[in-house]
Structure formats: structure tokens, C-alpha cells
C-alpha positions as CSV (number, residue, x, y, z in Angstrom):
1,M,-9.9,-19.3,36.8
2,E,-9.7,-20.7,33.3
3,T,-6.2,-20.7,31.8
4,N,-7.1,-18.6,28.7
5,A,-8.9,-16.1,30.9
6,Q,-5.9,-15.9,33.2
7,I,-3.5,-15.4,30.2
8,K,-5.7,-12.5,28.9
9,C,-5.8,-11.0,32.4
10,N,-2.0,-11.2,32.6
11,L,-1.6,-9.6,29.2
12,K,-3.9,-6.7,30.3
13,T,-1.9,-6.3,33.5
14,L,1.3,-6.1,31.4
15,R,-0.4,-3.5,29.2
16,L,-0.4,-5.7,26.1
17,S,-3.9,-4.9,25.2
18,T,-3.7,-5.9,21.5
19,M,-2.3,-9.3,22.5
20,A,-5.2,-9.7,25.0
21,E,-7.8,-8.7,22.4
22,N,-6.3,-11.0,19.7
23,F,-5.5,-13.9,22.0
24,N,-8.7,-16.0,21.4
25,I,-8.7,-15.6,17.6
26,R,-4.9,-16.3,17.3
27,N,-5.2,-19.2,19.7
28,E,-8.0,-20.8,17.6
29,E,-6.0,-20.2,14.5
30,A,-2.9,-21.8,16.0
31,I,-4.9,-24.9,17.0
32,K,-6.5,-25.3,13.6
33,T,-3.2,-25.0,11.7
34,K,-1.2,-26.9,14.3
35,M,1.1,-23.9,14.7
36,S,4.1,-24.2,17.0
37,Y,4.2,-22.3,20.3
38,S,7.0,-20.1,18.9
39,D,5.0,-19.2,15.8
40,F,1.9,-18.5,17.8
41,L,3.8,-16.2,20.1
42,L,5.5,-14.5,17.2
43,I,2.2,-13.7,15.5
44,L,0.7,-12.5,18.7
45,T,3.7,-10.2,19.4
46,Q,3.7,-8.9,15.8
47,D,0.1,-7.9,16.2
48,E,1.0,-5.9,19.3
49,I,4.0,-4.2,17.6
50,E,2.0,-3.2,14.5
51,V,-0.8,-1.6,16.5
52,R,1.8,0.3,18.7
53,K,3.5,1.5,15.5
54,Y,0.2,2.7,14.1
55,K,-0.8,4.4,17.3
56,R,2.6,6.2,17.6
57,K,2.2,7.4,14.0
58,E,-1.3,8.7,14.7
59,T,-0.1,10.4,17.9
60,A,2.8,12.1,16.1
61,I,0.4,13.4,13.4
62,K,-1.9,14.8,16.0
63,R,0.9,16.4,17.9
64,A,2.2,18.0,14.7
65,S,-1.1,19.8,14.3
66,L,-1.1,19.2,10.6
67,G,-4.8,18.8,10.5
68,R,-6.5,15.8,9.1
69,Y,-4.2,13.1,7.7
70,K,-5.2,12.3,4.1
71,P,-3.5,9.6,2.2
72,I,-2.7,10.3,-1.4
73,V,-5.1,7.6,-2.5
74,E,-7.9,9.9,-1.3
75,F,-6.7,12.8,-3.4
76,D,-9.4,14.3,-5.6
77,F,-8.0,14.6,-9.1
78,D,-11.3,15.6,-10.6
79,F,-11.1,19.2,-9.4
80,N,-8.2,19.9,-11.7
81,P,-7.8,17.6,-14.8
82,E,-4.4,19.1,-15.6
83,Y,-2.8,17.0,-12.8
84,N,-1.2,13.9,-14.1
85,R,-2.9,11.3,-11.9
86,Q,-0.5,8.4,-12.9
87,Q,2.6,10.5,-12.3
88,I,1.4,11.5,-8.8
89,M,0.4,8.0,-8.0
90,N,3.9,6.8,-9.0
91,F,5.3,8.9,-6.1
92,I,3.8,6.3,-3.8
93,T,6.4,3.8,-5.0
94,C,9.2,6.1,-3.9
95,D,11.2,5.2,-7.0
96,F,12.4,8.8,-7.1
97,I,14.4,8.1,-3.9
98,M,16.2,5.1,-5.4
99,K,16.9,7.1,-8.5
100,K,18.3,9.9,-6.3
101,E,15.8,12.4,-7.8
102,N,14.0,15.2,-6.1
103,I,10.4,16.2,-6.4
104,I,8.9,19.6,-5.8
105,F,5.3,20.5,-5.5
106,A,4.8,24.2,-6.3
107,G,1.7,26.3,-6.3
108,L,-0.8,27.9,-4.0
109,S,-1.9,26.1,-1.0
110,R,-5.5,26.5,0.1
111,V,-7.0,26.1,3.4
112,I,-10.7,25.5,3.3
113,S,-12.5,26.6,6.4
114,I,-15.4,24.4,7.4
115,P,-17.8,25.9,9.9
116,H,-18.5,23.9,13.0
117,F,-22.1,23.7,14.1
């Protein structure tokens, strides 16, 4: 069996699926840039770690039964022009934490029921 194919098979056996999926792309990149073995392995393992973190976060959100996760960048400011878009978008930077300030969102919460067909 070809070496690269065996490596991918080993990665799958070890349940390192992201590393297995990214192996060929990262290997070609390493060859083109004359990357060291250590740097190649570092990038490959970082890919695996990032995907696992993302999957853990997604799983936690699903288990929390919070409904659909919607990032603030998807927020529809057009429905109420009184909202200060810039002020809300500044919350993304989390500067209020460094300044030891609190933020409170007050008002009615609305749940919109969407019929399933």
C-alpha cells in the first residue's frame, strides 16, 4: 500500500478524521513551501484541534436546546431603527469586559413560531 494511503488509513483508525481529510492538501503545501516535518505536523494537528473545538461548541449549543444559533452579525437591525447598530456591534469586541462594565439587554423577548410542513 502506498505510504500516503497508509498514513491516511492510520489516521482514520486513530479517529483523527480531520487530519486524514486534510493530509493530502497539507502534504502538498508542505512540499511546495519546503516546510519542516515539525511544522507540517503542527499544522495538521491544529486543524484537528480546531474542528474538534467547533464540533464541541455545536454539540453544546444543541444540547442546551437554545434553538438555532444566530451570530450577532446576522441580527436584523432594520426591523427597529431605534437600535444603535454601532453600539451593539461594539459588544463583539468585548471591551466592556476589560473596562469591567456590565451590559443589560432589557425588553420583551419574542418567539416566532414557524409552521413545519
